[in-house]
C-alpha positions, 0 to 999 in steps of 0.5 A: 472228800476222802477220795480226793485226799487219797488221790493227793496222798497217792500222787505225792507218794508216786512223786516220791518214788520217782524222785527216789529211784533213777540213779545207780546204787541207791541207799536208804535215805537219812535225814540229811538226804532229803528235805520237806515241802508242802503241796499246793493247797486244795479247795478244802484248804488242805495240803500234804507234807512231801519229802524231797531228796537233796539229789535226784535218786540218791536214796530209797525209802523216803518218808511217806507223805502225811497231811500237813498243817492248815494253809492259814498256819503261820509262825511269829517273828523269831520262829521257823517252821520245823517241818519234821514236827510241823511246829513253830520253833524258836531260832537259835542264838546267832540266827534270826527269823522274820516269821512271815517275812524274808530279809536280804541285807548281806550282799557279799554275793548276789543271794540265791534266788536273785538273777541279773539280766542285761539286754540291749534292746535299742540298736543304732540307726544302722542296726549295729549290735556289735556292742554287747552287754555281757559285762553289765550287771548288778554288782555286790558291794558287801552291804549293798548292790550297785547297778550298771553305769552304762546304757544297757538295760539291766534287770535284777529279778527275784521270784517269791510265792506268797501264801497271803497278801504281803509287801516288799520294801527296800532302801535305795540311792538314786542320785543321777537322773541320767540313769532311769530306775523303775520297780515293777511286779509280774505274776506267773503269766508274765503279766505286769501287775497294776501299779500307780506311777509313783510306785513304779518310778523311783524318785531321785535322792540327794547324794548320800541319802537313803530312801525307802520304797514299799509296794504291796504284793498280792498272794501267789507268785510275784516276780520282782523287777528292779530295772535300770538303763542309762542315756549317755549324751556326751562323755559324762559318767553316770552315778549308779543306783544302790540297793540294800535291805530288801524285805518281803512280807507274806510268805506265811512262815520261814522254813529255816532261820537266817544266820547273822551276817558278819559284823552282827550278832543275836545273843538270845534265841528267838531273835527277829533281827541281829544287832551290830557289833560295838566298836572295836569288836567283830564277828563272823557269820551266825555269831551269837556274840562279838569278839573284842579286838586287841586295841593296842594294835587293832581297831574296828568300827561299829559293825565290823566283820574283822579287826584292822591294824592301827595305822601310823598317825598322819596329817589326815588324822588331825585338824586345826581349829581356831579358838573363839575370840577372847575379850582381848580380840585374840584367837589361837590355832589349835590341833585336835585328833579326829575322833575316834582316834584309830592311829598310833602315835608312838610308831616309826613314821607317825605324825605327832599333833602339832603344837598350838600356835601363838595367839593372834588378832582375830580376823574381822567380822564378815561384812554386815556383822560387828563386834559387840565387845563380847568376842563374837560377831553379831548381825547389824540391825535392820537399816544399818550396815557395816564392813565388818570392822567399823560399828554399824551405821544407819543408811543415809536418807534416800538409800537402803541396805543391800542385804545378803550374805558375804562370808569371807572369814572362816573363824567359825562356821556361820549360823546359817550353814551346817556340815555333815558326812555321809557314806554310800555304804552306810558306814558311820561318819556322822560324828565327823565334820564334813568341812572344817573352817581354816581362817581365810577359807573352809575346806573339806575334812578328812572323812571317815573312809573313802567314798564319803560325801562331805557335805556343806549346806547353806539355807536361804529362807527366801529373797528380797528382790530389788525394789525395782523388780516387778516379779515378771518372768526372768527377773533376777531375785538374787544370786549366789557366788562362791570362789573355790579351789580343788587339789586332787592327787586321785579322782575326786569331784565337787558337786554344787546342788540346790533344793528349791522349796524342799522338793528334791535336790538337783545338781546345778554344776560339778567339777572333777579333778584339780581346779585352780582358784576360780569363781562360779555364779548361779542366778535365782529367777524364782523367789523361793526357799532354797538350800544350797549344798556343796558335796565333795567326794573322794573316789577309791581309785587311789593306790593308798586310801590314806593319800586322799588327805591330799585331795582337798576342796577349799572354798574362800568366799560365799556371797548371796544377794537379796537374802530375806534374812541377810545383813548389809555391808553397804547402802545403795541409792533407792531404786528408780521404782521406789520412794525414800522413807526415812533411812529405808526405801519403800517400793512402788506398787506394780505399775507405778513410776516415780514422778517428783519423788513419789510413786504414780500409777501408769494410766489404764491399759499401759504397762511399765516398760523401763526401770531406768526411765523416770516420768510418764514415758516409762509407761507404754500402751498395751497392744491392740489385743491385750490389756494391762494387769495392775497386779503384775504391771504388764500386759497379757495376750500382747502378741501384736507386732507392727512394722513400717518401712517404705510407706508400707505398714504391716501389723502382725497378731500372733495370738492365733498360733496358740499358747505353746508350740511344740517341736520334737526333732530327731531321732538322735543316737548316743555313742552306743546307739540309744535312740532319743529325741529333743522335745522343745516347748515354746511360749511365744508371748508368755503371760498367765496360763501361757507358759511352757512346761517341761516335766520329768515323768521319771523323777516327778511321779513320786512327788505327789505330796509336794505337788499337793502342798504347792500346787506346782508340778514337782521336777517340772520346768515352767518358763518361756522355752524349755527342752526335755530328752525323750526316750521312746517306749520301744527303746530301753525296754521300758513300757512308756516313753521317758521324759527327763533332763528338762532344762530352761532355755529362755526365761526372759523375753527381750523383744521382737523385731525384723532386725537380725540383732537385739541386745547382743543376740544375733539371728542367723537368716542363713540357717533358714533360707527363704524363696520370697521376701514379700513379707519380712520375717519377724525375730523373737529374741529370748535369754536365760539368766541361768549360766552353765559351765559351757555357757557362762553368759547364759543361753539365748534363743531366737524364734523366727516367725515366717508367713507361709500361706500354705501352712495351717494356722498352728504351722510347723516348728523346725530347727536348722538342718545344719544343727539338728539339736537346735543349736550350733554352739550349745548356747544359742538356739534357733527355731523357725515357725512357719505358719499362715498365722504368722502372716500380717493382718489383712487390710483393704490392699489385700483384696480386690473387686470383681464386676458380675454380669447384668442379669434380670436387671441386677448386677453383683460386685464381689470382693476376693482376696489377692492370691496368694493370700499373705495375710490373716485376721485384720479386716474382713472381705466386704459383703457382696453388693447388688446394683440395678442394671439394664440388659442388652435386649432392651437396649437393642429394641430401644436403639431400633425404635430410635433409629426408625423414628430418626429415618422417618423424620429425615425422610419427611424433612427431605420431602418437605425441602424437595417440595419447597424447591419445586415451588421455588422453581415454579415461581421462577418459571412464572416470573420468566413467563411474565417477563415475556407476556407481550409476545403472548395472548392475554390469558382469559379470565377465570370463570370461577375466582377462588376466595383470596389470593393465597391459593393462587399459586396452588391453583396454578400448580394444580393446573400445570401439574394436574397429571400428577396427583400427590398424597397431600393433594388427595388428602386436601381433595377429600377434605374439601368435599365436605365444604358444602360447595357443589360446583366445579370450575374448568379452565378453558384453554381454547382461544376461539371462544372468550365467553362463559358457558354456564350449566 
């Protein structure tokens, strides 16, 4: 494609002319007036070399563009691309080249190409932005860069264009989790490149330890960001991030060689690195050799840029040691110069080496050790004990050794301890002891320079808990106690740190300035391998660095209980849950109690509730919703609480609340206005798979290896109740929410009760007033065995469960309005959990029945809950019942029929008695007439006499009342017509004839 090549050449030539002309009085260009660069590669892989003036328009007559090397061209380490000849050339002595890489290891100033940008993206709740971050930056400290210590977000930025895929690596120190530290990459479109979490977030390092971080880069433009931001809760000052040795690979070639930094040299051409100058020599920039110091009056540590005057010897320059005990049991205090010796003895004001002391009796062995006549102290055999003076003795029957470490004599450093020295500037103090034994105490050493970390380490491979321990949550597996003192004429600090299972070191407690002799205790609630570290640091704020000899930390005694490889200084009675076996105690299996000096298993579905009770009464039944686990000797899913008072019994089952409750309260603001939240996770009842976990998503992301090995999340707190500090993604300029400072608030469940006090922990109902007390609040009490500097007796937590039928089953967690952080004193936390699931279990007293209407001969009986419903679970509502019934229409008809029949019956009875009365009246009249018959004519004989006399009355009635024909008479007449008789009888009333007429 010749036309395209000519086009590129023409464009490059035009660019050169434009750059060449534009100022007054241009002069012909010389080699010092310009430099060469390559154009971008075209689609064919070709490029052009173009001359660029050093100053715009300063000269004329620039060289014409020429075709450059192929785009795949690169140089080896120790070489650079000489652009005039376009060939790789060896670096001269005193310089070095990485070939396709760039290294930044000189931080006297921030190197060219780097920039530091400070922002404050999250103002306070009222938008107060008066506090600026103009003074926040990365500070060069010679051999490393130091980050800011405040809440400003500070980014260190470097842009590099790679010709091929490469990588970036750097060394860093990140000792303080209160400062967030991330590394990410953007392209030329300001788009963040894909990175895994373990590459973006940097993990914490131990004090004085340098870690290396490496990330792969793509070809093209890569913008590198090192970003820090602090979250300061309180007045605690954070430790800065340190950065050094930035190495970038993938630039294809170096256009020039880098001069060796002061204190280093490269002796031969073509070097890929520079070597540090030996001790008592020095060098400047670009040195090919080191210059010796006049050792009579000057000295220089290894890698020095200059020689320093030898100071007069002082007490800082020597230390005392105790010689080992000899066969006579004698020791001697001697003094030795700190090596290498840099001070002058034969000058005015110089200290001389004190003479050795007199031989004196050796101090006794530490408890648990004995002197075996070899002038050394040896540990007592297992099952025996010693106070350090007497010979080892066997423990009596029924007792066991109380194993552990107890160091109170410091003639020699114990075998389980080691000491060292680290310096943040990577100065050499490795050959010095960080701490020195001094008879009845061990104290911090002189160190090599200011800012050294003087390290004392004690490793405990594990713990042998008391035989009564069951291994449950909150069990004390062991504790470490030490007695210390600090004397500081300038600022100094003592750190007590812990590394569990070799994951990461965290600071447990720290002290600043002078401290009177005092004790500190830390309790271990996890049986694991642990390394305890004491780190003492002197700062550079003293007017005379050599006065730091007066800044000393002293430790008088260290005791560790239940150490698995420990020794015994005394014997203890066999624990209640162990049985004697010779001179040892054999622990009972989980779920066993002691009966007649033997281990006896608890009955099924019971668990061991007391380690201070002998006999079967130590076993208590599991709750109705739980079962026993023999492996751990406790009940799981037991979230049932019963309450009875004034003949009222209530049963609460809190299992419906879920395994873990979560509360995020806030927001809160730091003194500079940074927004943060407190996240609480609460496991109400604990148990397998129901523990609360708080993780640190900043410092645990790069610990994937330890997670795979142990199966546990690194830098995570797993307990009953825990707390994390959350910074939202919109806050500090980070792209994701940050979770850090995770702590355990409770690892021991004390119990649940409606009372306000349990085991010294008090609930405060005034913090959560309620409008009704129909259902009592149930208080769950917890405790953390881990003490802090502000809570010397540990932390306590009270979770108040309140029945609220208007809430969901999961309900809502709240903190007191007076104490938005959940605690009013920093040591006791209070939470309210309102939920319908916190209501008591339902019983038959919580519902009533309703009778339905009778329809179609059927009637329903319904059962409904009494409103408001203040119960959950328990008994269910009975099913609807249907009963046969009679409707109203049928009853009305039946009533009318019965009424009509009754009326007819009454009428008939009335008629019957009326007629009966008339008959009696007739008989009476006849009787009266019979009594007066002498005055009357005799009645004529009947012409037709009726058969029988029983109808006589009737006949007479018929004659007398012939004019009134009744219904009965008519019926009788009709009936009598059919009797076969056709005659008629007629009664003649005439008195004139007495004869009968027949017809």
